[in-house]
N, C-alpha and C positions, 0 to 999 in steps of 0.2 A: 504494500500500500504506500503510495507516494504522498508525503506531506509537503505543503507549500506555504511559504511565509513571504509577505511583501515587506521590503525594506526601502527606506528613503535613500535618495542619492547622497553621495558623500564618500569620504575616505575610510577604507576598512582594511583591517588585517585579516587574512585568511590563513589558518594554520591551527596548530594545537593551542588551545587556550592556556595551557600550563606555562607557556613561554611568556605570556603577557599579563597574566593575572596572578597576583601573589597567592601563596598557599593560604594565608589567613583570609583573604577576600574570597577565594574559591570555596573554602569551608562555609563561609557565611552565605554565599550565593546558592550553593548546592544543598545546603542543610535540609531544606524542606522539599526538595525535588525528588520525584520518583525516577526510576531508571528509564522511563519513556519520555520524560520531559525534554524538549529541545529548544524552547524559547525562554529566555531569561531576561531579567531587568537588573541593571546595575547603574547607579549614579544617574538615574533618569534616562538611560539609554537601553534599548533592547539589543540583545545579541542572540545568536543561534549557535548551538553546538550539539553534536550527536556522536554516538559511538560508531567507530569504523567497523567494517564487517569482520575483520580479523585482528583488531587490537593495534598494538604498537608496530612501528615499522616506517618505511619510507614509501610515500605514495606520490604519483605524478599526475599532473593535470593534462588536459588535451593539448597544451602547448609545451609539454615536457618539462615544466617547472616542478621541482621537487618540494615535498612537504614532509618534514620529519614529525612523527607522532610518538609521544612518550607517555600519554595519559589515556590512550585508547580513544581519544576524542579529536574531532576536527570541527572547526567552526569559523564563524565570521564575526568580528568584533569591531565596533566603531573605534577609530583612532582616539576619539575623545575620552574613552575609558581605559585606554592602555596604561598600565602602571609601569613606568620606565625604570623603577628601581631594580627590577629583576634582570633585565637584559636590554642593552642598547638596540634600538630598532634597526640600525644599519648592520649590526652584528648578526641579528636574527636573519635578515635577508641574505647576507653574504654567506651564512652557514646553511642556507636552505631550510631554516626552521619555519618559514612562512613567507608570505609576500603581501605587499601593500598594493591596493587597487583604489582608483578614484572613479567611482561610478557616477556618471554625469546625469543619469536619469534614475527614477525609482526602478527597482528590480526585484526579481523573485529568487528566493533561496529555497531549495528543496532537497529531499533525500528520498530515495526509493527503497524498497525492501531488499535490494541486492547490494547495498553499500555504495551506491552512486550518489555523490554529492554534486549539486548544481548550484553555482553562484552566478546567476545570469548566464553568460556564455562560457563560464569556466566550469569544466567538468572534472571531478576527481573520482576515479574508481578506487574503491578500497577492497574490492573482491579480487584476491590474487588470481583467480582463474580468468578474470576479464583482461588481464595484462597481456 
């Protein structure tokens, strides 16, 4: 079953949330969430994250950009809520921990039942068999 969410235009980080949200903040954000929740609110902004099909590893988008995953989750987070004390944004991108995108128009974020994440026209397959 495919779930879709509408996001406003703007600058976003796509990658594992653990690289941009501190452990303390993550505990607070996820404390009341169940395992199926994918949409969250933090500091007045919404963000999306969901479990990958096979957990941790390196995944690639349809443009062959790499995304490292160490918390079994992949997501999209507005730059406005990234906490820079954990890792410098340039270092994250240079190390393929995630990527920054500037969406000029509102866009749809979705995930299907096979571990395919779609962030507008960016597609990341997390099902090893689809590689």
